[in-house]
C-alpha positions as CSV (number, residue, x, y, z in Angstrom):
1,M,-220.2,52.2,-173.2
2,K,-219.2,53.7,-176.4
3,A,-219.8,51.6,-179.5
4,D,-217.7,51.5,-182.6
5,S,-219.3,52.2,-186.0
6,E,-219.5,48.6,-187.0
7,E,-221.2,47.6,-183.8
8,L,-223.7,50.5,-184.1
9,Q,-224.4,49.5,-187.7
10,Q,-225.1,45.9,-186.6
11,R,-227.5,47.1,-183.9
12,L,-229.3,49.4,-186.4
13,A,-229.7,46.4,-188.7
14,L,-231.2,44.4,-185.9
15,W,-233.5,47.3,-184.9
16,N,-234.6,47.8,-188.5
17,Q,-235.4,44.1,-188.8
18,A,-237.4,44.2,-185.5
19,A,-239.3,47.2,-186.8
20,I,-240.8,45.4,-189.8
21,G,-244.5,45.3,-189.3
22,S,-244.5,47.7,-186.4
23,F,-246.4,51.0,-186.1
24,V,-243.3,53.0,-187.2
25,D,-243.0,50.8,-190.2
26,Y,-246.7,51.2,-191.0
27,L,-246.3,55.0,-190.9
28,G,-243.4,54.7,-193.4
29,C,-240.6,56.3,-191.3
30,Q,-237.1,55.7,-192.5
31,V,-233.9,56.2,-190.5
32,V,-231.7,58.6,-192.5
33,E,-228.9,58.9,-189.9
34,A,-228.1,57.3,-186.6
35,N,-225.0,57.8,-184.5
36,E,-224.1,58.5,-180.9
37,Q,-224.7,62.2,-181.3
38,R,-228.0,62.3,-183.2
39,V,-230.7,60.3,-185.0
40,V,-232.6,61.6,-188.1
41,I,-235.7,60.0,-189.4
42,R,-237.9,61.0,-192.4
43,L,-241.4,60.4,-193.5
44,Q,-243.1,61.1,-196.9
45,I,-246.6,62.5,-196.0
46,Q,-249.3,60.3,-197.3
47,P,-253.2,60.6,-197.1
48,H,-253.3,58.2,-194.2
49,H,-251.2,60.6,-192.1
50,L,-253.8,63.4,-192.3
51,N,-256.5,64.1,-189.8
52,L,-260.1,65.2,-190.6
53,I,-259.0,68.8,-191.5
54,G,-256.4,67.7,-193.9
55,I,-253.2,68.3,-191.9
56,V,-250.8,65.7,-190.5
57,H,-252.2,64.2,-187.4
58,G,-250.4,65.2,-184.2
59,G,-250.0,61.6,-183.3
60,V,-247.7,61.2,-186.4
61,H,-245.4,64.0,-185.1
62,A,-245.5,62.5,-181.6
63,T,-244.6,59.0,-182.9
64,M,-241.8,60.3,-185.1
65,I,-240.3,62.5,-182.3
66,D,-240.7,59.8,-179.6
67,S,-239.2,57.2,-182.0
68,A,-236.2,59.2,-183.0
69,M,-235.4,60.2,-179.4
70,G,-236.0,56.6,-178.3
71,L,-233.6,55.2,-180.8
72,L,-231.0,57.7,-179.7
73,A,-231.6,56.7,-176.1
74,M,-231.1,53.0,-177.2
75,I,-227.8,54.0,-178.8
76,A,-226.7,55.8,-175.7
77,K,-227.5,52.8,-173.5
78,P,-226.9,49.7,-175.7
79,E,-226.4,47.4,-172.7
80,A,-230.0,48.1,-171.4
81,S,-233.5,48.6,-172.4
82,V,-235.0,52.1,-172.3
83,V,-238.7,53.2,-172.1
84,T,-240.3,56.6,-172.5
85,T,-241.2,58.1,-169.1
86,N,-241.9,61.7,-170.2
87,L,-242.8,63.1,-173.7
88,N,-243.3,66.9,-174.0
89,L,-244.4,68.1,-177.4
90,N,-245.1,71.5,-178.9
91,Y,-246.9,71.9,-182.2
92,V,-245.8,75.0,-184.2
93,T,-247.2,74.9,-187.7
94,K,-249.2,72.6,-189.9
95,A,-247.8,70.0,-192.3
96,V,-249.8,69.0,-195.3
97,K,-247.6,67.6,-198.0
98,G,-244.0,66.8,-198.8
99,S,-241.9,65.2,-196.0
100,I,-241.2,65.6,-192.3
101,T,-237.7,65.2,-191.0
102,V,-237.1,64.7,-187.3
103,T,-233.6,65.2,-185.8
104,A,-233.1,64.1,-182.2
105,E,-230.1,65.0,-180.0
106,L,-228.9,64.1,-176.6
107,V,-229.4,66.5,-173.7
108,H,-228.3,64.4,-170.7
109,V,-227.3,60.8,-170.0
110,S,-227.1,59.4,-166.4
111,H,-227.0,55.9,-165.0
112,K,-230.8,55.6,-164.8
113,S,-232.1,58.0,-167.5
114,V,-231.5,59.6,-170.9
115,T,-232.9,63.0,-171.8
116,T,-233.3,64.0,-175.4
117,M,-234.7,66.7,-177.6
118,A,-236.0,66.7,-181.2
119,Y,-237.2,69.0,-183.9
120,A,-239.7,68.0,-186.7
121,R,-239.0,70.1,-189.8
122,L,-240.8,70.5,-193.1
123,D,-239.0,70.4,-196.5
124,Q,-237.9,74.0,-196.4
125,G,-236.6,73.7,-192.8
126,E,-239.5,75.2,-191.0
127,I,-240.2,73.7,-187.6
128,C,-243.6,72.1,-187.4
129,A,-243.2,70.5,-184.0
130,F,-240.5,69.9,-181.3
131,G,-240.2,68.1,-178.1
132,T,-238.2,66.7,-175.2
133,G,-238.2,63.1,-173.9
134,T,-236.9,61.3,-170.9
135,F,-236.2,57.6,-171.1
136,R,-235.8,55.3,-168.1
137,V,-232.9,52.8,-168.3
138,T,-234.2,49.4,-167.2
């Protein structure tokens, strides 16, 4: 089921409202772009994002990547709920300051699952992490 732009914007507004007070909200992630082809989210790195050695905690990357891909899966299957069944991450380089931007794109959509991929990039475009995710349609 393909949604028109107005429908998608209404769903995004509802999801943004539902996210208030959630873990993604606490992290400070913001949706920059969301459509049927891709989702882009951004985070300004803050001290609470860092681990004990002063770099962004891997869980922050994982949350951002999973959340961007999950939102894309929700857009792909608006009539159903989707849950992460597989998340595969690769950490490439450290992030310390500035922002992280995650771009998620669709790989495959079937009746029962959605497969996605995402890249987390630093301000100058350098990849700091990337991953794939599979979401079960419930």
